[in-house]
N, C-alpha and C positions, 0 to 999 in steps of 0.2 A: 932799773926796777920799776915795774908798772904798779902803781898804787890802785886801790879799789876805786878811788875817785876818778883817776885817769881812765881806768878800764870802763867805768860807767859812761864817761864822756865819749869814748871811742864807740861803745855800743850805740849810744844815741845818734852819733854822727852817721854811722853805717846804716842804721835803721832808717834815718831820714833820707839818706842817699837812695835807699831802696824804694822810696816813695811813700813811706808810712810816717807822716808827721805825728799822728796820734800815738803810734807805737813808740816813736822817739821820745815823746813827752812822758809816756808811761815809764819808759826805761829811766829817764832822768829823775822823775819823782819817786819811783820805787827804790832807786839806788842799787838795783840788782844787776850784776854783771851777766846779763842775758846771753851775750855772744860767747861766754865761756862754756856754755853747755855743749858737750860733745856727744850727746845722745847715748849715754851709757844705759839708760832706762832704769836705773836704780830707783828713781823717784816713782816711776810707774808701778814698780813691784810692791811699793808700800802704800800707794794712794788708795784710800778706801772708797773713792767714788769714780775711779778711772773706768771701771767696767760699766757702771751706770751711765756715765757721760759719753762713753765711746772715744774719749780722748785722754791721753796720758799727759802729765805735766810737761814732759819733754817735748811732746808734739805741740802743745800750746806755746811753749817758749819758741819753738821753731817758727810758728806763725808770726809771733811778735818780732823776732829777730829779722824776719824777711820784710817787715813792714806791712804785713797783710792784716790790716786793722779790721776790715769787714769780715774776713774769715774768723778772726779771733773773737769778734763780738758775736758771731753766730755759733760759736762752740758752746755746747751745753755745760762744759766744765767751768765757764765763766760764772755761772750761777749755782752750779751744783757743788762747787768747791766748799769744803767744810772749814777751811782755814786751820786745819789741825797742825800744820807745820811739818808733817812727815817728809814732804819733798825736800825741804831745806836741811832736815836732819840727816837724810840719806845721801844728799848730793855731795860729791867729792869736791866740788867748786863752791859750795856754800850758797847756792842759788835758791832763794825761797820763792817758789813760783806763786805761792798764795799771796805774797806781797805785790807781785806784778798784777795778779788777778784783782786784788783790792783796788789798785790804782785804775785799772781799766774799767772796773765796775763804776767807780766814782765818776770817771770821765764820760761814760756812756749811759748812765742811769736815766731812764725815761726818754731815751732817744731811739726812735726806730724800732724795728722788729727784734724780738728776742728769740733765742733758739727754741726749737720744739722740745717738749719734754721737761721744760723748767717750770711749767705751771705758773703759780702766783709768786714764785720766789723773788723776782725783781721788785714787785710791788711791796712784798713783805720787807725786803731789804731797805727800801726807801723809807717806809713808815717806821721801821725799827730805829734807823739812824736819826730820823727827825725827832723821835721821842727822846732819845739820848741827848740830842743837841739842846732841846728846850727844857727838859725836865731833869737832866742829870742822871737818870736811871730809867729802867723799863718798868711799866705797869702792864702786866699781861692782859688783864681784862680790857683795858683801854686799847691795847694793840689789837686784840681780837675784834673789838667793835669797829676800829678804823679799817681793818682789813676787810671785814664783812661789807662795810659801806663802799669801799673801793671796788671790790670784786663782784658785789651783788649776790654772793653765794651764802645767803643767810642761814640755810639749814645744814650746810656742810659741817660735819664733826660736832653736831649738837650733843650727841650722846656722850662723846669723849669730854666735851667741855663741862657737861653736867656732873660727870664723875669727878673731874678735877675740882670743880667748885665744892662738891660735897666733902672732899678730903682736905679742903682748905688751901688748895694750890692756886686758887684765883681770888685773891683778896679784893673786896669791893673798893677799898680806898688805897691809893698809892702811898708808899712810905716816903717821907720827906728826905730829899737828897741834900747833901752839903757840897759846897764847892762848885755850884752850877756855873758861876762866871769863869772858872778855870776850864771847865768842860767846853763851854762855848768858845773860849779862847783857842782851844786846840782845834776845833772845827774851823775857826776863822783862819788860823795859821796854815792848816792843811789846804784850805781853799786857795789861799794866796800863793802857796807853793806850786799848786797845779797850774794856776794862771801864769805864774812866772815861767813855768816850763813850756808854755805854749799850748795849753789845753785846747783841744778842738771839740 
């Protein structure tokens, strides 16, 4: 009997043999049996962003399983994935592609070019996680300000922002979060896991 842990080790070994050290690390840290995908396309039929990204979850898994890290990093799905979990729910082998994507995002954030059509999503992703790490929760107005400073797009969506502010959707002051040390501990543990898996 092949356990999930054994299958994950086999996946990582075969991906590394294919020349994809980064993909091997992603498989290890995500814990997903990537090579169990037999391209049935059920995940693609339910993915809400497959059409927009031009890549189905199964196609993305194929890139990872072959160790094609550069191609996977250039896939729009890497940043357009909404993390809804539909892929894992529909997969007969219980592969959550969104978890694989999360690991590859973390391993490649801020490094090199990103796929066309993803706009400022990678920058937004980094700022979002940074706020969660240090403040324990998100403050929308602070996030918007940080995003404007990074992208220099000061007038983009000003009308929408004003409407949200008038309706009380953008509070001036953040709510105090509890358990911040625990949140930071989670980030520290995940970072250690990735390094232990040979993050590149």
